[in-house]
N, C-alpha and C positions, 0 to 999 in steps of 0.2 A: 538563474544560476546555472553555471554550467561546470562540468566538472572535465581536465583531462584526463583523469584515467580512473576506471571502476574494476570493480569486482569481473574477473570472467562472468561469474553468474549473471552479473544484469544485462548484460548484451544481447540486446533483440528485444528486452524487456521492456514494458511502459510504467516508467514510477509517479506517482501521483501525491500533489501535497492534498492534505486532507486534514480539514477542521472539526474539531471532536462538538459536538453541540450535545445538548440535555434534553430533556423528555419535552421541551417548551421551545426548541428548536433555535436555544440560545447558545452563541459561542461556550464552551467549557474546556479550558486548558487549551495546551498548546497545538499548534498545529505536528502534523506529523507526515510520515514520508510514508507509502504502502505500496505494494508490485500489486499489477492485477492482471488475471487472466480473460478478466469480462469487459472491459475496457472502460466506460463511463465518461463523461464530460461534466464541464465545468456546470456545477450547481446539482448535480445527480446527489442524490441522500446515498450512503453506500454501509456496508456493515464490516466493519476492518475488524481482522484476527491478529495478536500480536500472539499468536503461536508463533514461534521462528521454525518450527518442526513444517508446520502447513507452506510457510515460504519458501524453507527449505526443500522440499517436497516437489513444487509447483513448478523449480528451475532446475532440480537434479543434481544439487548440489548441496550436500549435508554440511560444508564447508563455508555456505554463504555466510555473508553478515545481514542479508536479509532478514528482518524480522517481524515485518505487518503486510497484510497480504488481503487484500479485497478480497471476499467471500460471496457478494451479494450485492446487486442492486434494488437498491430499495423501491426507487417510485420510476 
């Protein structure tokens, strides 16, 4: 997936596709997009916050459309 236009708050930041999982590690729900100040990589288990204020605070823009942020890498 490629975008030709993005909100200015996304510039220079990494966005990750994250598959929610249940307590048994099985897929649970639709894939979400999250910004990450921590990096992470394919197969990493991460904790995602859906608090838009956390995402907006990370990018320093309270008008940012970002809603999900990786707040910890678990493994």
